[in-house]
Z-matrix of the N, CA and C atoms (Angstrom, degrees):
N
C 1 1.471
C 2 1.523 1 108.82
N 3 1.358 2 117.79 1 127.66
C 4 1.445 3 122.29 2 -178.73
C 5 1.512 4 112.17 3 -68.09
N 6 1.344 5 115.77 4 166.66
C 7 1.461 6 121.21 5 -178.05
C 8 1.521 7 110.95 6 -62.20
N 9 1.342 8 116.87 7 -44.29
C 10 1.462 9 120.38 8 -178.58
C 11 1.519 10 110.61 9 -62.66
N 12 1.334 11 117.13 10 -46.14
C 13 1.461 12 120.79 11 179.37
C 14 1.521 13 110.95 12 -63.48
N 15 1.346 14 116.33 13 -38.62
C 16 1.460 15 120.00 14 178.32
C 17 1.524 16 110.86 15 -62.44
N 18 1.333 17 116.56 16 -44.82
C 19 1.458 18 120.63 17 179.71
C 20 1.523 19 110.49 18 -62.57
N 21 1.320 20 116.82 19 -39.77
C 22 1.461 21 119.97 20 179.68
C 23 1.527 22 109.98 21 -66.51
N 24 1.315 23 117.56 22 -41.11
C 25 1.462 24 120.74 23 178.71
C 26 1.529 25 110.06 24 -61.34
N 27 1.333 26 117.06 25 -43.68
C 28 1.463 27 120.91 26 179.19
C 29 1.518 28 110.27 27 -62.28
N 30 1.338 29 117.32 28 -41.71
C 31 1.463 30 121.23 29 179.50
C 32 1.525 31 110.40 30 -61.29
N 33 1.327 32 116.54 31 -46.10
C 34 1.462 33 120.01 32 179.22
C 35 1.530 34 111.22 33 -61.67
N 36 1.310 35 116.28 34 -38.85
C 37 1.462 36 119.83 35 178.99
C 38 1.525 37 110.72 36 -65.57
N 39 1.330 38 116.42 37 -42.99
C 40 1.461 39 120.32 38 179.59
C 41 1.519 40 110.89 39 -62.28
N 42 1.343 41 116.18 40 -43.72
C 43 1.468 42 120.02 41 179.46
C 44 1.528 43 110.23 42 -60.81
N 45 1.326 44 116.49 43 -42.57
C 46 1.467 45 119.94 44 -178.08
C 47 1.525 46 112.25 45 -70.48
N 48 1.344 47 116.44 46 -35.64
C 49 1.461 48 119.68 47 -173.73
C 50 1.521 49 113.38 48 -88.08
N 51 1.334 50 117.05 49 -42.22
C 52 1.467 51 120.63 50 -175.12
C 53 1.517 52 111.48 51 -84.79
N 54 1.327 53 116.32 52 -46.55
C 55 1.462 54 118.98 53 -177.34
C 56 1.517 55 109.98 54 -79.08
N 57 1.322 56 115.42 55 58.89
C 58 1.462 57 121.14 56 -176.43
C 59 1.513 58 110.35 57 -68.99
N 60 1.335 59 118.34 58 136.73
C 61 1.455 60 119.76 59 -179.19
C 62 1.505 61 112.76 60 -72.60
N 63 1.333 62 115.17 61 146.02
C 64 1.448 63 121.17 62 172.07
C 65 1.518 64 109.71 63 -68.01
N 66 1.336 65 115.71 64 -32.08
C 67 1.454 66 120.81 65 176.54
C 68 1.519 67 108.28 66 -144.80
N 69 1.309 68 117.03 67 164.37
C 70 1.452 69 120.82 68 178.00
C 71 1.524 70 109.31 69 -77.77
N 72 1.323 71 116.43 70 179.44
C 73 1.459 72 120.59 71 179.83
C 74 1.527 73 110.74 72 -50.05
N 75 1.333 74 115.88 73 142.61
C 76 1.459 75 121.20 74 -167.21
C 77 1.520 76 113.48 75 -110.86
N 78 1.319 77 117.53 76 34.30
C 79 1.453 78 120.04 77 178.65
C 80 1.517 79 112.00 78 93.87
N 81 1.332 80 115.43 79 -163.42
C 82 1.461 81 120.32 80 -177.44
C 83 1.523 82 110.25 81 -115.23
N 84 1.316 83 115.09 82 153.99
C 85 1.459 84 120.40 83 -179.57
C 86 1.527 85 109.62 84 -71.29
N 87 1.345 86 118.00 85 136.62
C 88 1.469 87 120.50 86 -175.24
C 89 1.522 88 114.45 87 -69.32
N 90 1.323 89 117.73 88 -18.71
C 91 1.469 90 120.57 89 -179.06
C 92 1.520 91 111.76 90 -99.64
N 93 1.323 92 116.93 91 -52.16
C 94 1.464 93 121.06 92 -174.08
C 95 1.524 94 113.95 93 -93.60
N 96 1.331 95 117.50 94 -22.56
C 97 1.454 96 120.85 95 -177.04
C 98 1.514 97 114.49 96 81.55
N 99 1.326 98 118.43 97 5.93
C 100 1.473 99 119.86 98 179.14
C 101 1.531 100 109.99 99 -71.16
N 102 1.325 101 114.95 100 157.26
C 103 1.458 102 120.77 101 176.07
C 104 1.523 103 109.54 102 -74.58
N 105 1.321 104 118.11 103 125.76
C 106 1.459 105 122.17 104 176.29
C 107 1.521 106 108.54 105 -82.02
N 108 1.327 107 116.89 106 127.27
C 109 1.456 108 121.73 107 -175.38
C 110 1.522 109 111.57 108 -78.17
N 111 1.321 110 116.08 109 157.39
C 112 1.454 111 121.14 110 173.37
C 113 1.513 112 111.13 111 -72.17
N 114 1.327 113 116.40 112 155.86
C 115 1.462 114 122.24 113 -179.68
C 116 1.520 115 109.86 114 -81.20
N 117 1.336 116 116.85 115 136.45
C 118 1.454 117 120.68 116 175.80
C 119 1.521 118 109.47 117 -71.90
N 120 1.326 119 116.82 118 125.15
C 121 1.451 120 121.35 119 -179.02
C 122 1.517 121 112.55 120 -74.39
N 123 1.330 122 115.70 121 164.49
C 124 1.463 123 120.61 122 -178.25
C 125 1.525 124 111.85 123 -63.54
N 126 1.350 125 116.91 124 -19.03
C 127 1.458 126 119.57 125 177.23
C 128 1.530 127 111.94 126 -62.10
N 129 1.340 128 116.82 127 -22.59
C 130 1.460 129 120.90 128 179.68
C 131 1.516 130 113.89 129 -93.43
N 132 1.339 131 118.02 130 12.68
C 133 1.466 132 121.28 131 -175.73
C 134 1.527 133 112.65 132 -59.96
N 135 1.327 134 117.18 133 -31.09
C 136 1.470 135 119.70 134 -179.23
C 137 1.522 136 111.71 135 -62.81
N 138 1.346 137 116.42 136 -28.42
C 139 1.465 138 119.22 137 178.13
C 140 1.528 139 111.14 138 -66.31
N 141 1.338 140 116.33 139 -31.96
C 142 1.459 141 120.26 140 178.54
C 143 1.526 142 111.69 141 -68.23
N 144 1.332 143 116.54 142 -23.87
C 145 1.461 144 121.56 143 -177.36
C 146 1.533 145 112.59 144 -101.81
N 147 1.324 146 118.18 145 7.79
C 148 1.458 147 120.99 146 -175.72
C 149 1.535 148 111.00 147 -61.48
N 150 1.321 149 119.09 148 140.55
C 151 1.465 150 121.90 149 179.85
C 152 1.526 151 113.13 150 -58.88
N 153 1.342 152 116.52 151 -32.94
C 154 1.471 153 120.26 152 -177.79
C 155 1.527 154 112.69 153 -65.43
N 156 1.310 155 117.28 154 -15.32
C 157 1.465 156 120.01 155 -177.98
C 158 1.538 157 111.19 156 -60.15
N 159 1.315 158 116.15 157 -31.89
C 160 1.462 159 119.67 158 -178.38
C 161 1.529 160 111.75 159 -61.21
N 162 1.325 161 117.26 160 -37.64
C 163 1.461 162 120.14 161 -179.70
C 164 1.520 163 112.24 162 -91.10
N 165 1.327 164 117.60 163 -34.54
C 166 1.461 165 120.90 164 -177.60
C 167 1.533 166 111.97 165 -72.40
N 168 1.350 167 117.00 166 -33.67
C 169 1.463 168 120.54 167 -174.24
C 170 1.531 169 113.67 168 -122.90
N 171 1.337 170 117.03 169 -21.70
C 172 1.469 171 123.04 170 -178.59
C 173 1.538 172 111.83 171 52.15
N 174 1.343 173 117.58 172 61.10
C 175 1.469 174 120.62 173 -179.65
C 176 1.524 175 114.08 174 -60.13
N 177 1.331 176 117.50 175 -32.44
C 178 1.460 177 119.42 176 179.28
C 179 1.523 178 110.83 177 -61.18
N 180 1.330 179 116.91 178 -44.42
C 181 1.463 180 120.59 179 176.92
C 182 1.520 181 110.12 180 -64.89
N 183 1.323 182 117.16 181 -41.90
C 184 1.461 183 120.44 182 -179.51
C 185 1.518 184 111.43 183 -57.04
N 186 1.322 185 116.76 184 -45.50
C 187 1.466 186 120.35 185 -179.72
C 188 1.525 187 110.95 186 -68.33
N 189 1.323 188 117.53 187 -37.32
C 190 1.471 189 119.95 188 174.85
C 191 1.524 190 110.94 189 -57.81
N 192 1.336 191 116.07 190 -40.63
C 193 1.461 192 120.82 191 -177.44
C 194 1.527 193 113.05 192 -71.38
N 195 1.335 194 117.50 193 -15.20
C 196 1.463 195 120.42 194 176.81
C 197 1.525 196 112.07 195 -74.17
N 198 1.324 197 116.69 196 -17.49
C 199 1.477 198 122.94 197 177.37
C 200 1.538 199 111.70 198 56.87
N 201 1.318 200 115.39 199 45.38
C 202 1.461 201 120.23 200 173.70
C 203 1.525 202 109.10 201 -72.61
N 204 1.327 203 115.94 202 144.44
C 205 1.457 204 121.97 203 -178.00
C 206 1.529 205 110.13 204 -122.07
N 207 1.340 206 117.02 205 155.98
C 208 1.463 207 119.51 206 175.68
C 209 1.530 208 111.14 207 -55.00
N 210 1.330 209 115.43 208 136.60
C 211 1.457 210 120.83 209 179.21
C 212 1.514 211 114.45 210 92.52
N 213 1.324 212 118.15 211 -11.87
C 214 1.462 213 120.60 212 179.14
C 215 1.532 214 110.93 213 -71.29
N 216 1.331 215 114.58 214 157.02
C 217 1.460 216 121.92 215 173.23
C 218 1.525 217 107.19 216 -116.61
N 219 1.320 218 116.21 217 127.04
C 220 1.464 219 120.89 218 -178.50
C 221 1.522 220 109.29 219 -138.04
N 222 1.328 221 115.63 220 163.94
C 223 1.460 222 121.01 221 178.61
C 224 1.515 223 110.04 222 -128.85
N 225 1.315 224 115.04 223 137.88
C 226 1.458 225 123.38 224 174.31
C 227 1.530 226 105.76 225 -103.19
N 228 1.338 227 115.93 226 96.20
C 229 1.462 228 121.68 227 -174.86
C 230 1.530 229 109.44 228 -82.97
N 231 1.334 230 116.30 229 125.28
C 232 1.455 231 119.50 230 -172.36
C 233 1.511 232 109.99 231 72.51
N 234 1.331 233 115.30 232 48.20
C 235 1.466 234 121.82 233 -169.10
C 236 1.518 235 114.00 234 -66.72
N 237 1.339 236 117.29 235 -20.37
C 238 1.457 237 118.87 236 -179.73
C 239 1.515 238 111.20 237 63.48
N 240 1.325 239 115.95 238 -124.91
C 241 1.465 240 121.61 239 -178.72
C 242 1.520 241 112.87 240 -83.30
N 243 1.338 242 117.00 241 -1.05
C 244 1.453 243 120.33 242 178.18
C 245 1.520 244 115.08 243 87.44
N 246 1.316 245 116.63 244 17.50
C 247 1.469 246 120.69 245 -178.13
C 248 1.529 247 110.71 246 -57.77
N 249 1.326 248 116.82 247 -50.97
C 250 1.460 249 120.43 248 179.96
C 251 1.524 250 111.75 249 -74.50
N 252 1.323 251 117.71 250 -33.45
C 253 1.465 252 120.80 251 179.60
C 254 1.524 253 110.67 252 -56.40
N 255 1.320 254 115.43 253 -41.90
C 256 1.463 255 120.95 254 -179.81
C 257 1.528 256 111.44 255 -63.52
N 258 1.330 257 116.91 256 -44.63
C 259 1.461 258 120.69 257 179.75
C 260 1.533 259 111.32 258 -65.84
N 261 1.331 260 116.10 259 -39.37
C 262 1.465 261 120.53 260 179.96
C 263 1.521 262 111.75 261 -67.56
N 264 1.340 263 116.37 262 -37.43
C 265 1.465 264 120.23 263 -179.48
C 266 1.525 265 111.69 264 -61.23
N 267 1.319 266 117.10 265 -34.60
C 268 1.458 267 120.13 266 178.15
C 269 1.520 268 111.62 267 -65.03
N 270 1.318 269 116.74 268 -31.13
C 271 1.463 270 121.05 269 -178.08
C 272 1.529 271 112.16 270 -76.38
N 273 1.340 272 117.38 271 -39.64
C 274 1.471 273 119.93 272 -176.25
C 275 1.525 274 111.92 273 -83.61
N 276 1.333 275 116.59 274 -17.72
C 277 1.450 276 120.57 275 173.70
C 278 1.518 277 115.03 276 70.76
N 279 1.315 278 114.95 277 -169.83
C 280 1.466 279 120.94 278 -174.86
C 281 1.519 280 112.17 279 -70.88
N 282 1.319 281 117.75 280 -19.16
C 283 1.468 282 120.38 281 179.13
C 284 1.520 283 112.62 282 -91.37
N 285 1.308 284 117.05 283 -5.51
C 286 1.460 285 121.10 284 179.96
C 287 1.515 286 111.82 285 -106.20
N 288 1.321 287 115.63 286 -172.59
C 289 1.460 288 121.04 287 -178.62
C 290 1.522 289 109.66 288 -153.22
N 291 1.332 290 114.83 289 142.94
C 292 1.456 291 121.29 290 174.26
C 293 1.525 292 108.47 291 -122.08
N 294 1.330 293 116.33 292 122.27
C 295 1.452 294 121.35 293 171.23
C 296 1.525 295 108.08 294 -87.38
N 297 1.334 296 116.52 295 119.36
C 298 1.462 297 121.51 296 175.49
C 299 1.522 298 107.19 297 -98.75
N 300 1.319 299 115.51 298 107.32
C 301 1.465 300 122.06 299 -172.01
C 302 1.523 301 110.45 300 -107.61
N 303 1.330 302 116.22 301 139.84
C 304 1.461 303 119.88 302 172.53
C 305 1.521 304 108.22 303 -157.98
N 306 1.339 305 116.13 304 159.41
C 307 1.464 306 120.34 305 177.95
C 308 1.524 307 111.28 306 -94.43
N 309 1.341 308 117.29 307 -4.62
C 310 1.455 309 121.72 308 -179.76
C 311 1.530 310 109.95 309 -107.74
N 312 1.328 311 118.18 310 113.68
C 313 1.469 312 119.96 311 179.23
C 314 1.523 313 113.05 312 -56.30
N 315 1.331 314 116.41 313 -32.00
C 316 1.467 315 119.51 314 -179.24
C 317 1.522 316 111.75 315 -63.76
N 318 1.337 317 116.89 316 -35.60
C 319 1.463 318 120.18 317 176.27
C 320 1.527 319 110.48 318 -65.93
N 321 1.316 320 116.67 319 -43.14
C 322 1.468 321 120.08 320 -179.74
C 323 1.523 322 111.37 321 -64.83
N 324 1.315 323 116.84 322 -33.01
C 325 1.461 324 120.14 323 176.51
C 326 1.535 325 110.65 324 -63.84
N 327 1.321 326 116.50 325 -38.43
C 328 1.469 327 119.97 326 177.04
C 329 1.523 328 110.70 327 -62.43
N 330 1.332 329 116.43 328 -40.82
C 331 1.465 330 120.23 329 179.78
C 332 1.523 331 110.82 330 -67.48
N 333 1.325 332 116.61 331 -45.09
C 334 1.466 333 120.07 332 -179.65
C 335 1.524 334 111.54 333 -59.17
N 336 1.325 335 117.10 334 -34.62
C 337 1.465 336 120.86 335 179.09
C 338 1.531 337 111.50 336 -64.57
N 339 1.310 338 116.85 337 -27.64
C 340 1.467 339 120.47 338 -179.70
C 341 1.529 340 112.32 339 -74.71
N 342 1.338 341 116.95 340 -21.84
C 343 1.471 342 122.00 341 179.30
C 344 1.530 343 111.34 342 50.73
N 345 1.325 344 115.43 343 57.28
C 346 1.468 345 121.56 344 -177.64
C 347 1.527 346 109.00 345 -81.75
N 348 1.319 347 119.01 346 120.58
C 349 1.466 348 120.45 347 179.45
C 350 1.526 349 111.85 348 -57.76
N 351 1.330 350 116.07 349 133.21
C 352 1.460 351 120.64 350 176.81
C 353 1.511 352 115.48 351 84.72
N 354 1.333 353 117.89 352 -0.62
C 355 1.469 354 121.71 353 -178.82
C 356 1.527 355 109.71 354 -103.74
N 357 1.324 356 115.90 355 126.17
C 358 1.460 357 122.91 356 178.35
C 359 1.524 358 108.13 357 -115.62
N 360 1.319 359 118.14 358 122.98
C 361 1.460 360 120.99 359 -179.51
C 362 1.528 361 110.51 360 -83.96
N 363 1.338 362 114.53 361 143.03
C 364 1.468 363 121.54 362 -178.22
C 365 1.520 364 108.84 363 -136.87
N 366 1.314 365 117.08 364 124.59
C 367 1.468 366 121.22 365 175.43
C 368 1.523 367 108.84 366 -83.61
N 369 1.318 368 115.74 367 116.23
C 370 1.451 369 121.11 368 -178.22
C 371 1.512 370 112.34 369 -99.54
N 372 1.323 371 115.41 370 -178.79
C 373 1.458 372 123.28 371 175.04
C 374 1.529 373 108.11 372 -117.24
N 375 1.326 374 116.81 373 170.14
C 376 1.463 375 119.99 374 -177.39
C 377 1.526 376 112.17 375 -67.37
N 378 1.342 377 117.19 376 -18.30
C 379 1.461 378 120.11 377 -178.65
C 380 1.528 379 113.22 378 -121.47
N 381 1.347 380 117.34 379 10.91
C 382 1.466 381 120.16 380 -176.47
C 383 1.527 382 109.55 381 -163.03
N 384 1.341 383 118.33 382 121.31
C 385 1.465 384 120.10 383 177.53
C 386 1.523 385 113.72 384 -66.74
N 387 1.344 386 116.75 385 -16.53
C 388 1.469 387 122.06 386 179.92
C 389 1.527 388 112.02 387 65.96
N 390 1.314 389 116.49 388 41.43
C 391 1.457 390 122.26 389 176.79
C 392 1.524 391 109.76 390 -102.17
N 393 1.338 392 117.74 391 159.11
C 394 1.469 393 120.10 392 176.80
C 395 1.532 394 111.12 393 -62.69
N 396 1.309 395 115.93 394 152.46
C 397 1.468 396 120.66 395 178.63
C 398 1.524 397 110.38 396 -64.24
N 399 1.332 398 115.60 397 140.21
C 400 1.474 399 122.89 398 175.31
C 401 1.524 400 112.24 399 48.57
N 402 1.327 401 116.65 400 44.57
C 403 1.464 402 120.04 401 -174.58
C 404 1.519 403 114.27 402 -98.08
N 405 1.320 404 117.94 403 -21.89
C 406 1.460 405 119.88 404 -165.25
C 407 1.528 406 114.09 405 -117.54
N 408 1.325 407 114.12 406 138.17
C 409 1.462 408 120.81 407 170.68
C 410 1.518 409 110.63 408 -77.11
N 411 1.337 410 116.15 409 -26.49
C 412 1.464 411 120.40 410 -176.52
C 413 1.524 412 109.80 411 -151.13
N 414 1.330 413 115.62 412 135.50
C 415 1.453 414 122.72 413 171.95
C 416 1.525 415 107.94 414 -115.24
N 417 1.321 416 117.04 415 124.06
C 418 1.456 417 121.98 416 -176.07
C 419 1.522 418 110.60 417 -116.92
N 420 1.324 419 115.89 418 135.59
C 421 1.462 420 121.89 419 170.41
C 422 1.525 421 108.26 420 -127.84
N 423 1.323 422 115.96 421 116.12
C 424 1.460 423 121.70 422 -178.73
C 425 1.527 424 109.05 423 -103.23
N 426 1.318 425 116.82 424 109.47
C 427 1.465 426 122.91 425 -179.30
C 428 1.527 427 110.35 426 52.40
N 429 1.316 428 115.85 427 42.06
C 430 1.460 429 122.75 428 -176.51
C 431 1.522 430 111.77 429 -122.54
N 432 1.319 431 117.42 430 -40.22
C 433 1.463 432 120.44 431 -171.65
C 434 1.526 433 112.28 432 -53.66
N 435 1.324 434 117.63 433 -42.03
C 436 1.473 435 120.78 434 -176.77
C 437 1.529 436 112.87 435 -65.10
N 438 1.359 437 117.05 436 -13.72
C 439 1.465 438 121.26 437 -179.94
C 440 1.527 439 113.40 438 -96.13
N 441 1.322 440 118.15 439 -7.84
C 442 1.459 441 119.90 440 -175.60
C 443 1.522 442 110.67 441 -63.02
N 444 1.330 443 117.04 442 124.27
C 445 1.462 444 120.72 443 179.82
C 446 1.523 445 111.97 444 -79.53
N 447 1.348 446 116.52 445 -21.55
C 448 1.467 447 122.39 446 176.93
C 449 1.531 448 108.73 447 -127.54
N 450 1.328 449 116.55 448 63.19
C 451 1.470 450 119.48 449 -171.10
C 452 1.524 451 114.38 450 -61.07
N 453 1.326 452 118.24 451 -39.99
C 454 1.465 453 118.88 452 -175.81
C 455 1.526 454 111.39 453 -71.62
N 456 1.331 455 117.32 454 -41.37
C 457 1.465 456 119.79 455 176.36
C 458 1.519 457 110.99 456 -64.18
N 459 1.330 458 116.03 457 -38.63
C 460 1.464 459 120.82 458 179.40
C 461 1.531 460 110.39 459 -63.52
N 462 1.316 461 116.86 460 -43.59
C 463 1.457 462 120.64 461 179.67
C 464 1.530 463 111.48 462 -62.43
N 465 1.310 464 116.94 463 -38.56
C 466 1.467 465 120.08 464 179.25
C 467 1.521 466 111.03 465 -64.72
N 468 1.334 467 116.89 466 -43.26
C 469 1.459 468 119.89 467 178.90
C 470 1.524 469 111.38 468 -66.48
N 471 1.319 470 116.90 469 -40.06
C 472 1.463 471 119.79 470 179.92
C 473 1.522 472 111.41 471 -65.13
N 474 1.312 473 115.87 472 -33.72
C 475 1.462 474 118.92 473 177.04
C 476 1.522 475 110.47 474 -61.46
N 477 1.338 476 117.41 475 -37.47
C 478 1.457 477 121.83 476 177.31
C 479 1.525 478 111.86 477 -68.65
N 480 1.324 479 116.97 478 -25.93
C 481 1.463 480 121.52 479 -175.23
C 482 1.522 481 113.36 480 -91.48
N 483 1.334 482 116.54 481 -5.55
C 484 1.464 483 120.99 482 175.16
C 485 1.515 484 111.03 483 -85.39
N 486 1.328 485 115.39 484 142.22
C 487 1.457 486 120.06 485 170.83
C 488 1.533 487 108.75 486 -70.47
N 489 1.327 488 118.57 487 158.66
C 490 1.469 489 119.77 488 173.64
C 491 1.532 490 110.26 489 -55.07
N 492 1.307 491 115.81 490 129.47
C 493 1.464 492 119.99 491 -177.99
C 494 1.513 493 114.31 492 82.67
N 495 1.340 494 116.76 493 1.53
C 496 1.459 495 120.15 494 -179.81
C 497 1.517 496 112.67 495 -71.18
N 498 1.330 497 115.05 496 167.35
C 499 1.463 498 120.87 497 -175.24
C 500 1.529 499 111.87 498 -119.56
N 501 1.320 500 115.40 499 142.10
C 502 1.457 501 123.17 500 169.63
C 503 1.528 502 106.77 501 -107.10
N 504 1.322 503 116.60 502 123.88
C 505 1.468 504 120.72 503 -175.56
C 506 1.529 505 109.79 504 -121.71
N 507 1.328 506 114.91 505 126.14
C 508 1.466 507 121.51 506 173.92
C 509 1.523 508 108.61 507 -108.34
N 510 1.306 509 116.83 508 126.36
C 511 1.460 510 121.15 509 169.00
C 512 1.518 511 106.03 510 -108.61
N 513 1.334 512 115.39 511 117.44
C 514 1.462 513 120.71 512 -173.09
C 515 1.530 514 110.92 513 -137.18
N 516 1.324 515 116.04 514 142.15
C 517 1.458 516 120.04 515 175.09
C 518 1.528 517 109.97 516 -60.92
N 519 1.329 518 115.53 517 137.49
C 520 1.463 519 121.21 518 -173.62
C 521 1.533 520 112.20 519 -72.84
N 522 1.310 521 115.62 520 112.12
C 523 1.462 522 120.52 521 177.32
C 524 1.526 523 110.53 522 -71.43
N 525 1.327 524 116.31 523 -25.82
C 526 1.459 525 120.65 524 -179.17
C 527 1.528 526 112.36 525 -68.39
N 528 1.329 527 117.09 526 -16.06
C 529 1.461 528 121.07 527 -174.54
C 530 1.528 529 109.80 528 -109.50
N 531 1.339 530 117.55 529 105.68
C 532 1.476 531 119.98 530 -178.68
C 533 1.524 532 113.05 531 -67.05
N 534 1.334 533 117.97 532 -14.16
C 535 1.462 534 120.77 533 -179.56
C 536 1.525 535 112.36 534 -79.75
N 537 1.333 536 117.81 535 -12.45
C 538 1.465 537 120.17 536 176.70
C 539 1.522 538 108.34 537 -75.02
N 540 1.345 539 118.53 538 114.03
C 541 1.468 540 121.71 539 -169.31
C 542 1.527 541 113.87 540 -82.68
N 543 1.318 542 116.06 541 62.24
C 544 1.449 543 123.18 542 179.63
C 545 1.534 544 107.95 543 -127.57
N 546 1.333 545 116.54 544 147.27
C 547 1.463 546 119.95 545 178.42
C 548 1.529 547 110.42 546 -55.72
N 549 1.333 548 118.96 547 139.53
C 550 1.469 549 121.98 548 -175.17
C 551 1.520 550 114.70 549 -53.91
N 552 1.337 551 117.75 550 -38.72
C 553 1.460 552 119.55 551 -178.08
C 554 1.528 553 112.83 552 -71.26
N 555 1.333 554 116.88 553 -10.66
C 556 1.464 555 121.13 554 177.55
C 557 1.533 556 111.11 555 -103.48
N 558 1.328 557 116.18 556 20.60
C 559 1.463 558 121.90 557 176.57
C 560 1.531 559 108.85 558 -123.71
N 561 1.340 560 116.22 559 157.33
C 562 1.471 561 121.47 560 178.98
C 563 1.522 562 109.51 561 -134.70
N 564 1.319 563 116.72 562 143.07
C 565 1.458 564 120.47 563 169.48
C 566 1.524 565 108.59 564 -100.73
N 567 1.311 566 116.22 565 155.50
C 568 1.462 567 121.48 566 -174.60
C 569 1.525 568 111.67 567 -62.57
N 570 1.322 569 117.29 568 -40.36
C 571 1.458 570 120.53 569 -176.93
C 572 1.525 571 111.31 570 -61.52
N 573 1.334 572 117.18 571 -41.56
C 574 1.457 573 120.65 572 179.85
C 575 1.522 574 110.89 573 -68.58
N 576 1.323 575 116.74 574 -43.18
C 577 1.463 576 120.44 575 177.90
C 578 1.525 577 110.45 576 -59.50
N 579 1.308 578 116.79 577 -43.73
C 580 1.477 579 121.43 578 179.63
C 581 1.526 580 110.69 579 -61.48
N 582 1.325 581 116.90 580 -46.30
C 583 1.454 582 121.57 581 -179.13
C 584 1.525 583 111.25 582 -58.44
N 585 1.323 584 116.39 583 -48.26
C 586 1.460 585 120.95 584 -174.98
C 587 1.527 586 112.51 585 -71.30
N 588 1.324 587 116.52 586 -45.41
C 589 1.468 588 120.41 587 -173.73
C 590 1.528 589 111.21 588 -74.63
N 591 1.313 590 117.46 589 -40.91
C 592 1.466 591 119.33 590 179.89
C 593 1.523 592 111.60 591 -65.44
N 594 1.311 593 117.54 592 -25.13
C 595 1.467 594 121.06 593 178.13
C 596 1.527 595 111.55 594 -62.32
N 597 1.347 596 116.68 595 -22.89
C 598 1.459 597 120.88 596 -177.13
C 599 1.529 598 112.76 597 -106.67
N 600 1.313 599 116.67 598 27.99
C 601 1.454 600 119.19 599 170.05
C 602 1.519 601 115.91 600 90.30
N 603 1.319 602 117.04 601 27.90
C 604 1.458 603 122.20 602 175.13
C 605 1.528 604 109.05 603 -117.20
N 606 1.310 605 115.18 604 166.98
C 607 1.468 606 121.41 605 175.78
C 608 1.520 607 108.64 606 -132.48
N 609 1.323 608 116.13 607 128.51
C 610 1.460 609 119.75 608 177.06
C 611 1.518 610 109.88 609 -59.91
N 612 1.324 611 115.98 610 124.92
C 613 1.466 612 121.35 611 -178.55
C 614 1.522 613 111.60 612 -98.02
N 615 1.335 614 116.63 613 -48.20
C 616 1.468 615 119.70 614 -179.31
C 617 1.523 616 109.90 615 -165.41
N 618 1.316 617 114.78 616 161.92
C 619 1.460 618 122.35 617 175.44
C 620 1.522 619 107.05 618 -128.91
N 621 1.324 620 116.38 619 127.47
C 622 1.468 621 121.57 620 -179.83
C 623 1.524 622 108.19 621 -109.66
N 624 1.314 623 115.84 622 126.60
C 625 1.470 624 121.16 623 -177.55
C 626 1.526 625 109.95 624 -118.38
N 627 1.334 626 116.24 625 60.11
C 628 1.465 627 120.83 626 -178.61
C 629 1.528 628 112.83 627 -114.35
N 630 1.325 629 116.74 628 0.86
C 631 1.460 630 120.26 629 179.47
C 632 1.527 631 110.19 630 -96.07
N 633 1.334 632 118.06 631 155.14
C 634 1.464 633 120.60 632 -176.54
C 635 1.526 634 113.97 633 -60.40
N 636 1.331 635 118.04 634 -42.77
C 637 1.456 636 121.45 635 -172.05
C 638 1.520 637 114.17 636 -122.76
N 639 1.314 638 119.24 637 -11.03
C 640 1.460 639 120.85 638 -166.86
C 641 1.530 640 113.74 639 -124.77
N 642 1.339 641 114.44 640 151.84
C 643 1.459 642 122.05 641 165.68
C 644 1.526 643 109.05 642 -82.51
N 645 1.329 644 116.74 643 149.85
C 646 1.463 645 122.01 644 160.71
C 647 1.526 646 105.32 645 -112.90
N 648 1.328 647 116.13 646 111.48
C 649 1.463 648 122.22 647 -174.18
C 650 1.526 649 108.28 648 -111.33
N 651 1.321 650 116.86 649 117.69
C 652 1.460 651 121.81 650 -171.92
C 653 1.524 652 110.47 651 -111.69
N 654 1.332 653 115.32 652 127.28
C 655 1.459 654 122.87 653 178.03
C 656 1.529 655 110.14 654 -119.59
N 657 1.323 656 115.48 655 154.73
C 658 1.452 657 122.02 656 168.87
C 659 1.518 658 108.16 657 -126.07
N 660 1.332 659 115.76 658 152.39
C 661 1.459 660 119.06 659 178.13
C 662 1.520 661 109.64 660 -67.00
N 663 1.328 662 116.00 661 129.37
C 664 1.453 663 120.35 662 178.94
C 665 1.524 664 109.47 663 -81.55
N 666 1.313 665 116.29 664 159.82
C 667 1.463 666 119.87 665 176.07
C 668 1.521 667 109.84 666 -75.04
N 669 1.339 668 116.29 667 145.84
C 670 1.445 669 120.37 668 178.18
C 671 1.513 670 111.79 669 89.39
N 672 1.334 671 117.35 670 177.63
C 673 1.465 672 121.93 671 -176.51
C 674 1.524 673 111.91 672 -75.46
N 675 1.348 674 115.01 673 164.09
C 676 1.461 675 120.36 674 173.27
C 677 1.515 676 109.42 675 -67.37
N 678 1.330 677 116.12 676 166.55
C 679 1.462 678 121.04 677 -178.80
C 680 1.529 679 110.56 678 -67.90
């Protein structure tokens, strides 16, 4: 077995062993029929902080592409250990705010220990981030959307929590690319994301394909009610 193949095998093993799900697969999506993935438990938080993430996912570039500005308010939904929350807080500055949301108190405890300026932790529910109404310029989910057990209810609540003209951004491992070494149920293709999210009153705005393994899929709330 070559060095590259060996490294890939080790990576797949680490993902399977460390990123242990909080629960098993959670049924199928009511619109698309895709398998809903289990949630990664807090025991896998170290994987979110792995040094290789910088090259495998390039989070710094991802946050640059979000075009956050000083004074903006944004939310990191399913923030985990707060890796992205920290990067986003630097962009919005002292006049802005980042809500770091998660359904696992243990994850929020990890974030609170970091004492990141401008980051406020929020314990959410599976169907509601529990954020103030019309509070955010941007709602971000990084490798989270595919795990939502109540995706349609969650999308409806998030729509209420966006400011007019605000953006919903999904960063998801590319299902279209078999070379991305992630379990299939933890990947998303653009067509499926569009089908599911637009059903709840959003409109696909753009797709950015500048990251090594992931899509950046950007939606805006459409005018009028959801379908």
